[in-house]
N, C-alpha and C positions, 0 to 999 in steps of 0.2 A: 408162366413166371419164374418158376424154380429154373427151367432151362436157360432162359434168357439172362438170368442173373449169373449163372455158371460162365456163360460164353463171354459175359462181361469181365468177369474175374479172370479168365483165361487171359482174354485180351489185355487186362490191366498188368497181369503178371508178367507176359511177354514184353509189354511196353517199359515196365520198369526195370527189367533185365536189360533191354537195349539201352534204357537212359542212363543206367548206373555205368555201362560200359564208356558210354560218351562223356558222361560227367566226371569221370577219373581222368586226371592229366598231370604230365610231369611238370612240377612246380619250378626245378631247376633244369634248363636247357640253353643253351647259346644257339640263338636262331639269327643267322646272318646273311646278308646279300651283299654281293661285290656292286658298287656303282662305278662303272668304267666310265671315263672321261676321255681317254686317248681315243682321237678320231671322232668323239663326240658319241661313242657307241651307245651310251645310257643317257648321258647329259653333258651339256646343254644342247637341246633341239632349237633352241631360240636365242636371240641375240637381244642384247639390252639387259642392263642390271636387274629391272623391274621384272621383267619376262622371264628372265633366268630364275630369279628367287621364287616367283609363282608357281615356275614348272617343279622346282624342286620341293617346294610345300606339298604339291599335289603328289610327286612320287612318294614323299614320306608318308602321307596321309594313307595311301593304298597299303603300304607296307606293315604300317601300324595296324590296319584293319586286317592284315594278314598275318599277325602275330610275331613280326620279324622285331628283335630287341636289340639289334646292333647292325651297324652299316660300314663295311670297308669302302671308304672315299677317296678315290685316286686323285692325289693331289700332286704329285710329280710322276709323269711318265716318259720324259725325255728331257732330262736337265733341265726343266722347267718349273713354273709354280703356279697353283692355283691357291696363292695364299700371299700375303705382302712379305716378298723377301729381299733381304740386302746383298743376298749372296747368287739369286738366279732370277731370270726374266718371267714375266707375267707369261703364262701360256697363251699361245695363239688361238686356242679353241674358244676363248671368252670374247674376244673381240675380232680375230681374225688375222691380227698383227702380233708377232711376239714381242714381248717387252712393252704392249701398251695398257696402261691401268685400265682395268674395267670398271672402276667407280665403287667398287665394294670387294670386301674380302670373303672371297666364297667359303674358305675353311671356316673363319670364324662365323660367318653366317649358318654355315651347315650344322656345326657344333650345338649353336643354340637353338636351330630346330629340332635337331634331334634330341637333344635333351629335353625340350618342351614335351616330347611323347614317350619320355621314358627310355630312350634309346642311347646305347652308347655309339661313340663314333671312333673309329680306327682311322687314322691317315695311312692310307696305302700308298707306297712309293715302289717306283721302279730304281732299284739304287745304282745300276751301271750301265742302263740303256741311256745313249746319248742322243740319238736321232732313230726315228722308225724308218724314215727314208732320207738317208744323206743326200742334202743338196736341194731336197723338193721344196725348201721355202728358206727365206732371208732370215738369218739367225740375227738375235740381238748381240750387241757388244758384250753382254754379260753373260752370254752362255758359255759354258764350261769348256765346249770345243774352240770358242774363241779366245778365252783365257789361257787355257793349256791345251794348244793343239797337240803337243807330245804325249798326252794321256790317250788320246782316242785310238782305238784300233777300228779298221774297217776290213772286209773279208771279200774276197772273188767270190761272186755269185748271189751276194745279196746286198741291199742298201743298207744294212742295221751298221750303226756307229756304237761302239762301245767304250766306256771308260773302263782303261785297263785295271783288272782287278790285281795285278801283280805289282804296281806301282804303290809303294806305301803312303806317298802323300795323297795319291787319289783315293786310297782307302780312308785316309783322314779326312780328306774334304767331305765324301759321302757321308760320313759319320758326323761330322759337323752339321751337315744339313738336318739331319735328324733331332740333333741335341737342340738346334734352333727351334725347330718345332715344338719338341717336348718342353722347353724353356719358357716359350711365349704363347702357347695354345692349350687350352682346357681340353686337350685330346684324352679319350680312355685308353686308346692303344695305337701302337706303331706296327704296321702290317706291310712286309715285303711279298710279291712273287717271286718266282724262281728265274727271273732273267739277270743271272749273274753273267756266265759266259752264254753266247747265242746258241738257239737249237739249229740243227740242220733245216734247211727248207728250199725248196726248188732246187736249183744246181748247186748250193751250198751244202755241201757234205759233213760240216762241222769245223771246229778249231784245229788247224794243223800246226803250223810254225810262225803265225802271226806275232806271237810274243816272245820269239826266240831271243831277241836283245835283252827284253825286260828278265826273262828267267835267268840269262847270264849275269846280269847286273844284280839280282834280288834274289838270288837261287837258296839261300838260309840252309845250304847243306844238303839240300834234296838233289837227287839224282835222277827220279822218274818226275818227267814234267807234270804228268796228271796228278800224282801226288803232291807237287806244289801248288797245282791251280786248286785244288780241293782246299789245301791249306789256306790259300789266300781268303778263300770265302770262310773257312773257319774263323779265321783271325777276325775279318770284318764283323762276322755274326757275333763274336763274343764281345769285341770293341762296342759296339753298337749296345748291347745288353748291359754293358758295365756302365756306360754313359747314361742310360736311361735309368737305371738303379740309382746313380748318383744323383740326378736332377729331381727325378721325381718317381719313386718305387712303386707307387699304386698304377702307373702307366703299364698296361700290358705290352706283351711282344711276341709276334708271332709271324711264322712264315709258311707259304703255300707252295710246298715243293712238287715236282712231278709225281704223279701217282705210281710209279713205279721206282723204286730205289734200284734194283738190278733186275736184268731179266732172269726169270727162273727163281725168283724170291719173292714171294712163298712158291712152293713148288706147283708147277703147272701154268706160272704167270708169263706171258712172254709181251714184249714190247721194247721200247726205246730205253737203252741202258743210261739213266740218268747219271749214276755214278761216272760213268767213264767219257760220255758224250757232252754232256753239259757241266760236268764236275762239280755237282751238287750232292754232298755225301750228309743227308739229313739225319741218318742216325748219330755222326758226331755231334751234331747240334742238340738232339735228345739226350745222349748221354752224357755231355758236359751240362746239361740243364741249362743252356742258354736262352732257353725260350719258354714261356709260359704257355704257349699252346701249339699244336701244328695243324695244317689244313692241307693236307695233301690232294692234289687235283685228281679226283677219283671220277672221271666225266665217262665211265663206262657201265653198262647195266650188268645184271646178274647173268653167270654164265659166260663160256668164252675163255678166252685168253687172258682176258683181263677182268676175271670174275669179281664184282664188288663183295661177293659174300666170302672171298678169301683174302682180298687185299685190306678191307676195314679193320677186320680182326687183327690181322697181322700187322698193321699200324699200331692198332691200341696196344698190341704185347709190346713195343718198341718205346713206348712212353715210360719215362723215367722219373723218378719222384713226386708222382701223382700229376705230372703236367698233363694238359688236356689235350684230347683228339677231336676236331671237328672237321670232319671229311668236308672237301670241295664237291658239289654234285652239280651235275650238267643240266641246268635248265633250259640251256638252249639245244638241248640234243632231241632228237626226234622220238626217242623212246620216254621223254620226260614226263608226259601226260600220267601214265601209269609206273615208270621205272623209279621216278624220283620219289613219289610218296611210298612207294615199296620201301626205298632206302631209308627215307627218314624213320618209318617204322622199325626198320631194323636197327637204326642206331639207338632209338628211344627204348628198345627192347634188350640190348646188349651190353648195356652200361657205356656206350660211346657218350659223350657230354653235349653234342649238338652237331649242328650242320650249317653249311654255308652256302648259298645257292649262286652259280653264275649264270645268268647276271641279272639285275633288277629288271631290265627291259622285258623278260620273260615273264615277271609279276605284274609290274605295272601297266604293261601294253597288251600284249598278247602271248599266250604260251603255246600257240600252234602254229609249227611250218605252214606256210601256203601251199595249197594243193595246185597242181599244174593247171595254169590256165584261170585259177580263181584267185579273188584279192584275199589278202589275210583279214580274217574278222577280228576286230579289236574289241567287240562285245562279248566275246567269249572266251574264258580262259580256264580250262580245267584243271590246272596246277594250282593255281589262285583259289579256284573254289575249294579244292581238297584242303590248302592250308587254312581258309577262312571256316570252313565247315566242320572239319574232324582234327588234322593233324596238328594245327596251331591255333584251334579254336579260342582257347583261354590263353592269357598272358602267362609268360614264364619268367622267372628270374634268371639271369645267368650264375653259372655255378660259381661256388666261392673258390678263393686261390689262396689256401691257408699258409703256404710258403711265403707269401706276400703280406699276408694280414689276416690275424685269426682272433682279433679282439671285437668283442661283440659291442655294437652302440648302445647307448642309454635309450630307453622307453620315451616315446613322445607322450605328452600329458594333455590333460583338459581337453580331451575327445568329446565335442559337441554336435548337434544336427538342428537343422529346420527342414520340416517337410513342405511342400507346396504341392498344388495340383499337377505341376510340370516335373518336378523332380526333387531330390533330397541333397540337400548341402550340408557338407561336414565341416567343421574346422577343429584344429588343435594345435596345442604349443610346441615349439621345437624342443627336443632334448638338450640337456647338458652334454658339453664335450665327454666322450668316452675316456677311459684311461690312457689311450694313446693320443689322446687330442684331437680324434677323428669328430667331426658333426655329422650331420645326417646329409649325405648327398642324394638320396632319393627318399621317397616313402611308397609303401606298399599298401594299397587300398582290398580290404578283403570285404567280402557280403556273403551273408548266410540268411536262408530261410529257416528260423527256429532257432534254438539255443544252440551255439557251437560247442564243440568238445576241444577246449584248447589245452594245450597247443597242437593237438593231433590233427584238428581239422585244417590248420594253417597249411600243413603239407601237401593238401589236395591242391591242385593247381586250378580246379574248377571253381574253387571259392574266391582267386584272385582276382579281383576286379579290375584294377589299373596299377600304373607304377607312374609317379609323379617326380619332379625334380625338387631337389631339397629346399630350393628357395620358394616352394609353393607350401602354405599352412591352411589350405583349404581346398577340397574337392567338391565338384557336384557331379551327383549321379544321375544322369537323365536316362539310363536306360531302367530305372526303376518302374515296375509295373503298378498302374493305379490300384489303389486300396490294399495293396500287400505290404505288410510289416516284415523289416529286416533287422538283423543284427549287423554291425559294422565294428572292424576292427582297423587300427592303423598301426603299421611296425615301421622303424625307422631302418635304414640300409647305407651303410658307408659306402666309399668308393669303389671297394671291391667285393661288394654285394654281402657282407656280414650283416646278419639281421639281428634287430632286437628282440625283445619281448614283445606282446601285443598290448597295445594301450586298453585302459578298460572299456569293454564293449559298450556301445550305446544301442539303442531299438528305435527305428524310425520307421514311418508310414508315408507312403506319397498318397495323399487325400486327395478329395475331388470336389470341386464345388456343387452345391445341390442341383444347379441348372444340368451338370454332366451326368447325373444319375438317372438312368432310364426310366421311365415312369411304371414299368412293370419289374418283375423281381430280377435280381442281379446277384448270382451265387459268387462270391468270391474265394480266394484259396484258403482253405483250412491252415489255422496255424498252431502248433507245428504239426506235419503231415509227413512221414509216419510219426507216431506219439507212443510215449510209454506210460506216462501217469495222465495227462490230459489234453485235450486238443478243443480249439474254438472254431465253431463252425460259423463262417461270417457271411452276412448277406447285405445286399443294399436295397433299398425301395424309394421310389421317386415319390410317393406321397403315403398319407397315412393308411395303412391297411392291416388287416387280421393274417398273421401267419401261423401255421401250424408246421412242426418239424419232427420227423421220427426217424430212428436208427434202426436199419433192417440188417440181418445177416445174408450171407450169401445164399442161405435156402430160403430166402423170401420171410423169414420170421422175424416180427418186430422185437427189439431188445430195448429200446428206450424210446421214451416220448420227450422232447426237449422243450415242446412249447405247442399248445393246443388253442386256435383260434385266438390268439393274443394280438392285441392291438399294439401296433408299433409305429412311432412317428417316421416321417421321411427321413432318409439318411442311412448310416451303416451301423450295423448291429452285430452282436456276438452272442452266441449260445454254445455254453460248456459243455463238453461231455468227457467223463473220466473212465468211461467203459468199465464201470465195476461189475466185476463177476465176469465179463467177457473174455472170451479166449483170445488169444493173439490171431491175428490175421486181419482180412478186409471187411469192411462193412458199407452199407449204403444208407447216407444219409438224404431224405427226400424232403425238400423244403417247398411249401406250397402257400400260395395266397389264393382268393378267390378266383383270378384270372390267370395265375401262371404256376408253373410245377418245375423245378428243378432239382437234381442229384446230383451230389458228389462222392467219391469214394474215399474212405479215410482207413488206414492201417493201423492197428494196434500192435506193439512188438512187447516183448517181455519186459 
């Protein structure tokens, strides 16, 4: 008996250690994915408004289950629009014909569905790409290349058509597209990829003299054309930043540049020279603090000439004024199953504020490349499993941005609950506006087993149950275990995720009908466990019966008798044990009826 108890104790202790590691989680972490619409890469794969909406909802459900709290939704890929625009035509990917109304507004729909799930939505635009493949389809009369053909640059060796960044009116036009979205849509952010000047590809070796007339007309005193091109982009990036701030300063603004700024920087890194080849000087943007976050496309594994372990910290060191770094990770790459989880862990433990996965298909559908001669398995996704089971198992709040807003919201009031056999329902009242006029944009729901240590326990992400939009004043916890007593608190969050103090906690139990209680003994979780002063041993019986309950040390010695042959009615009951005189450590509580016997381990702390 003594040996058995010691084995049980060792197993229990090891299990507690592992559980403690899993149960601790980053509460603040940006977790995003790109949803690419160009060529229907991620969405839509179906036709018709209803089918496309259902498809999008299903994607968001999987992303929510995988811990994602933000999406970058591509709404302008080649001078077109996945939203109702008076400036540009509807994208052909919605109906097959550019300019044809799809019967709904995808951006408005996507914002509403993302917010329902506690997710941010950043509108992702390609600011200067006019056509992915020039001449491949019929363009609507409202397309930029039809309205302003003198703005369009084409290049020998590629079919790409680009809006010329060197023309001031073209930059103004693109900035006006962004301003229109920020003014009319409830977006949380504006996001650009780095498609300003085109990448070399195939027989196209890069931009040469295609913009020579523009350079002559608008050189602004520059002698070096490379410096001029980079300045064209810097001017545009700052112009958009000023516009966003003027219209809605809560809207975030970020860019995902190529992952290598210059070959050889940092030491040992080799690859395409983004600074001189595509004329993207991301360091100029960070030093000017034009952006709220940067998402360099670090689509390489650890080691080699594009070593993630060198690149990610280097980029972090370049961030100015506390701006955030969310590296872009290659979920589509062949190393993703093991490499991307390792990169996320690296980010979580080195002060990097988040990660963005390219792209959603590799999470929502499958995360494994097809083996030669074998079909892709859509029922198996190791990367998604890693996100759901460990890396992003618990929800997280995006990091705050104090340079945008540092005013804490007021606290929700009147938190109440109602427990049923199926769930626990919480309701509360919205807080009054904060000193800056902000109301709640979101609410965070926290759940604890036992009495929480507030506010300290709010910082453990494992206690964060869910995030709901600010127009919700109720929440139903459908994951509550039967017969278990929880403490709940609710906090308010503003648009930039500043968090209020916690509402007064409430205690709630998910109960059960008598018919659902098994006829024999059913031992329920003790509350609290571990405990310092007192714990309640909880059990349920389906019919009236006599119960004996005793407490034993790990050496098998009886230290307390909580009940002896006591008659209890059918239902749920509790027996209190304060552990008087007992040392700290694990104890075994044995509960018996004439026909059943159950054991639970409780731990007494100092």
